C-alpha positions, 0 to 999 in steps of 0.5 A, spaced: 493 497 496 499 499 498 500 506 498 507 511 498 506 515 504 510 520 501 507 519 494 505 526 491 503 523 484 496 520 485 491 523 491 491 518 497 484 519 497 485 514 490 488 509 493 483 508 499 477 509 494 480 503 490 481 499 496 474 500 497 472 497 491 476 491 491 474 485 495 477 484 501 481 490 499 484 494 504 489 501 504 495 501 508 501 507 507 508 504 506 513 510 510 518 513 507 516 510 500 514 515 493 510 513 488 514 507 487 513 503 493 517 497 491 523 501 489 523 506 495 521 501 501 522 494 499 522 491 506 516 495 508 512 493 502 514 485 503 512 486 510 505 488 509 504 483 503 506 477 509 501 480 513 496 480 508 497 473 506 497 471 513 491 473 515 488 471 508 489 464 508 
């Protein structure tokens, strides 16, 4: 779960809980991002996606 560090619409605990429910689930906070992480900080999101793919490859 890539969660916006500045997101206020859905509590961070919800993201953490969703990550716990997924196989190999993880929770990461994306800095300088709110609810729309891909629009707010696409570079940081892409970096986390690359890290996730590399670790699970």
